[in-house]
Phi, psi and omega in degrees: 000131181284134179290143179274318181229141178252065186301317180301315179296316179301313182294315182297312180299313181299311182292323179296310180296318180298318179295315178298316180300308184292323179295314181295320178295319178299313181298318179296312182295324184279327189255346184234150173269147179305129181099340176298144181215137178234131180282128176258309174233107186310136178065014179223309186224124174236156168257114185233125180284119184217151175237146182224119178257020176235202176265201180307136179060023177077011180298141179058040180305132175082005182265061187301315180302319178300314182294323178297311180297313181297318180297317179297321177295315180297317179297320177297317179296319179298319178297314179299315179298319179300313183293317187274323191250339187264005183303124177075003184244093182300320180301314179294321180294323176293317178302315179293326176299320178296321177294316177305308184299315181295315180295317181291320180302311179287329177297318178301314179300312182297319183292316186265338184236350180075003179199165181253136176276121175244150183205346181273113188242109184244153175232104186250116181052042178085356179263120178280093184294144178303144182292138184222187182221184181296320180298317178298318178297318179298317177299314182297312180296319178301316178297316179299316180294323178295318178299316178299314181298317180292320177295319178297318179296318178298318179295322179293325180287331180285336183282000000 
């Protein structure tokens, strides 16, 4: 009999990513001053201590109440989507776990510190990409995996 939900996997993935996110943010905040930067791979990857009190790229800076409400709505939608759409689909459940972890990771920062700790500073093909963190990466990978899962599901229904 095929399992409907992989709750253990969902919880482990979410907690693992959340722990890595919070640990790395704590280390950056504790060991570096805002603006400090260390080269990891010259001209490609730096660890730079940065704070963001807005969304991606500093959009809506300082709108904390807005972010709290939006995050709670997004988390509720993710739970509903998990229950209704991810049944029996481990790939989708892992993708949603990544979204949970990323949303909760940045939510914790906003709630307790009023800003998000960012530190991954990349320069890709000459473009200085905005500084981000593990939670942001988790959100991005989760969205990509959901798109793949939905496209795969669409292809399976067409056959």
